[in-house]
N, C-alpha and C positions, 0 to 999 in steps of 0.2 A: 329136710333132714328127718329121719326117722325118730318117732317119739320114744323119749327114754321113760321106765317106769321104776320110781324108787320105792323097795319093798318097807313099806310105812314108815317113810321117814318123818322126822320131826327136827324144825329146827328149833334151839331154845337160845335166846340172845342173853349174855351175859353183860351189861354196861359196864365197863370198866373205863374211869374218866382220871385222866392224868392233869397237872399242871400245864398251861399255855408257859410259851418260852417268858420268860422274864418273871414268872412267879415262883419259880424252886429256890429252895436254901441248899438244896444238895450239889456236892464235890462236882458235879456235870457242870453245873454253871460257873465254875470257875473260867476265867479268861485264858486262851493257848498259851499267854506266857508263863502264867501257874500253873496250868498243866504239865508244860515242860518241864518246869524247875521241879515239881514234885515226880516225874518218872524220868529224870535223867536223861530224857532225848532231847532237852533244847540245845539249838546249835551250840557249837563249841566259838567263844570269843576269838579272835586270829590275833589281838593283842595282848600286851604284855600279860603275865599271869600275878596276880596280886599275891603277894608275902607277906610275912611280919607282921606290922600294924594294920596294913591294908586289909589284909585276909582278916583278921580277927574285927575290925572295924564291920565287913560284911557280914563274918558270923554273929556277932552282934544283929545286927541288923536283921540278918533273916531270922534269928529268934526271937527278937522283938514282934516281926512279922507274923510268926507263925503262932506265938503264944497271943496276939491280939486278935488273929484269927479264930484260933480254937474259943477265946474268950466270948466273940460276935457268935460263934455258933453255939456254945454251951446256953448263952442269953438267950437266943432265937427259942431253943430246946426247951427252956424254962419257962418261957412266954407261952408257947403253946401248951406246955401241961398246966400251967396256970389256967391258962383259959380255959382248956377243958375242966378243971377241976372246978371251976365258979360255974360255969352253964349246965354240970351234972346234972341239976334237976328238971332242966330244960331241955334235954336229948330226947329227939325223935326218931327212931329208925320204922320205916317204911320199907315194904317189899312189894315189887312188880306183881301185880293180879292179873292183867291182861296187856296184849299188845295187839296193837293194829297196823299192818303195812300198807291200807291204802288199796286194799285186792278191791274188785269188781269191774263192771264192764261200763260204768258210766262217768269216769276220768274223776274216780275217788281219791287216786293219787294226788292230784292236785292241791288236795289241802293238810297234806302230811310235811313237813319241814317249815324252812325259814328262808327269806331271800336272803343270802350268803354272801352275793357279788355287789349287792346293792343297784342291780339292773333287773330290768323288767323285758325278758326276750320274747318277742311276738311278732315276727317279720322281720324287723331290723336288726341283722345279728354283726352291726359294726361296734369297734370295740371289745369284742368276744375273740375269744382263743380259737385256732382253727382246729375243725373236725378230726378226727383220728382213724386211721387205717380205712380211708375212703367211705367215710358217714356224709350225709348232706347234713346241711345245717338244718335243715327243716325237718330234720329227724331226731337231732342231738339236743337242740338248744331251747324248742317254746317250755317257758315256766307254766307251774300252776297257779294259783290264783295267790293276787297280790304279790308277783315276782317269786312266790316260791321256787327253789331249786330242789327239784326230786326227781333226776335224770334217771336212778336206780327203780323208782317207782312206774315211770313210763316206761322205760324200755327193757329193763332186766327182769322187772318183776313178772311179764308175761312169759318169760324165758322159765321161771320158777315153776312157775303154775302150768306151765306144758311138760315138765318133768311130774308133776305130783298135784292135781288142784286140790286138794286136800291140806297141803303142807303148811299152810298160815292157822287151820282150825286145829292140826296136829301140836302148833309151839303151843295153843291156850289149853289142850288137854294137860301136855304135860305140865304147864304150870300150875293146872288146879289140882293133879297127882301129885304134885311138891317133886316133881325131877329138878326143879333148879327154880332159881327167881336170881333178882338183882335187888342191893339193899339198898337203901340211901338214907344217911344218917344225918340229920338237921340238928347241928349244935347251937346255942344259944338262943333256941326256939321260945321266943316270948308268949304268952298264952293269950294276949291281945296286942291289937296296934301291929303298925309297921315296925319292921327290922332293916336299919340300912344297913348293917353287915351281918349276914347271915351265914356262916362256914357250914360245908356239907361234906361228906365224906362217903365216897360208894366201893360196895363189895360184891363181888360174884358168889354166889351161894349156890353148893353142889347139893345133894338128895336128901329132903328132908326125912326121908324114909316111913310116911304117912303122909295121910292126905291132909293138906292145910285149914287151920280153923279160921283163918284171917281175921282173928279178933284181939292181935297183941301177945297171944303166947306161943306163937310157933316160935322156935330157936332153930335159926337155919345154919348147915355148917358153913364155914366161910372158904372161900376159895383161897390156898396158901399163895397163888402166882404173884401178887401185886402186894404182897403185903413185906413191910420192910421186916418184922420178924416174923418168919414163917409158924413160930409158936405163938405167937400172940394175935387173935382174931382182930382187937383193936388196932392195931399198926398199921392200917392202909397207908399206901402210898398214895391214893387217887384223892387226892383233896381241892377241893373249891375254897379257896381262904376271903374270897370276895362276893359272894352269892348276898341277894337281898330279897326281902318280901314287901311287896306294895299291896294294901287292901288284900286279896285272897294270893296274889298270883307269886308264887316263886321264881326267880331268875337264877341260877347256877352261875349265870357269868357269859363272856363271848370269848371266842378266840380260843375254845378249850380242847385238849384231846381226848377221845371216847376209843377204848379197845371194846367191842364185841366180840366173845367167844362163843362159837356156834356149833354145838355139839348135832351129828347127822349119823343117825342109823339107818344101816342099807342092809340087805339080804348077805353080805358080804362082811358085814362086821361095823364098827363104827367109827366115827373121825372125828376132831375138831377143826373148826375153820375159824381162825382170827382175824377180825377187820378191825383196820384203827380209823378211827376217823377223825379229820383235822379241820379246824376253825369251826368248831361244833359248840353247839349252844343245848342247852334243857331246859324247861320250862313245866309248871304245871300250876294248877287252881288248886289251893288249901280247902277241905272241909272248913265247918263253923270250928270245929273242935279241934283241928290241925291234927288229925290223927289217920288222914284219908288224903287223898286227891284225886282228881280228873283231871281231863284234858291236859294228860300230859303230852309233851310233846320232846322230839330227838331229832336234830337235824346237825348233817355234818358233809365232809367231803373223804371218799376214800380215793386213796392213791391207787389210779388204774392198774400199774403193774404187780402192786401188793394184791391187787386182787385178783387179776390173772395167776399167780402164784399159790391163792387161795383155792382156785379154781382146779389147778393141778392136782391139789387133796382131795377135791371132790370126785374129780376125774379117775382117780387111784381107787376111791372107797368104791366107786361104781364099776370100776373093771374095765375102762373103756382109754386108758392110756394109749394103748398101741393102735386103736380103730381109728375112723375115719369121723369120729362124733365131737372129739374133744375140740380138736382145732375151731369147726364153725361156732362154739360155744365162748372160746377163748375171743374169736373175733369180732363175736355180738358183744360182750365185755368193751372190747376196747372202744368200739363206733359207740360205746352207752357214753364216754367222755363229752363232758359240757363244762368245762371250767378248770383252773388249774388247782393242783393239787393243798393250795396254802387258802384256798378261797377267794382269788382273785380272779381277774380277766387279763389276758395280756395277747393283743392281735398279731404281736409277732411270734408266738409260740404255738405248738401244738399242745390241745388241750391234754391234760395227763392227770384229771380226776375225775369223779362221778359222783355228784351230788342225792344224797339218801336222806327219808325223812320217813321216822318211826312215830306213831301215837303209844300211850301208855295208860294206865290206871294203878294205883298203889293202895296197900292196905297196911293197918299196923303190925309189928314184927318185933322180935328181939335177933341180936346177934349171939350164935353159938357158939361152940368150939372151932376150932381148924378142923376143916374137913381134908378129902384126899385132895391132891394134885390132879390137875387136868394132863392127859397123857398126852405124849407128840404123838403126831399121826405123819403117816407116810405118804409122800407126793410123786405123781407121774414123773419120770427122770427129764 
């Protein structure tokens, strides 16, 4: 396949996390029957229609139910607000300063990510999902160290490096220039000791407009796309309610969802590629003063077809939609599938997910005001 050259590209990851299933108190968590009752789309009962006293009783019951639901929602909101207020003196905002992708020719990818499926794949492929698009098991399945799942680092990172060998360093150069970062806000962070429940929130940050000082004074503009109130930079919808700190190790939890927004610059213009990681984890080692962290690790699973759709945005930005180059790239994406999209394995199904792992370090920062929204990107038809 001919080598593509991206004109000074850079990849910038904005790690956006959302609550895993069962941890959300948003209306979307309502049961199907509740949703149908709310929007009027529930099936019509073929039995007799209630009238008179029965209808009045139903109305009273519905009213009482709605009132109870509203009261519970208000209580949860008040509780969250009270927690935030009581934790105000112990809130620490951290900004990603460096990102590591496991690039290198000595198997560096093997150390990035987590063992997501609880299996060590090294020659015995039984119990695993079926390879996709004609891929061989020996190519798709081998794990990294201690069962780490990172098919992206093993099979797709070399493809990215073939497009431009310097894109990983370009990412870190953009971080150092203040072009972007990701902000992690830890609440109720005690100055010493373990913390059994340490909630946190993540924010995407847009251009700082200057080179960061990394000393806690940088006020980063917040990406509004995942705020509940796009005018309030504190209103992140991306919350970890059950994180913890043991010794120096912060663990945001398990089975999370993270969204990565990747800006790509090419000679033809720019594009944003969004990736969603399922069954994800995030950990890091805090410094003694708890104002910075090293050995940060992110791991999760990309839905294969969602990644294919994002590659079509890349193809549009590179101007290769109608060429013979995009097809082979898309095939390589599908062949990298090594896991189910929910982080499990099912030998009766074709793999539909791609595991990924990244490393990072963070420094102290502040939330600024709301910045500009990430623009929508065109895609190959």
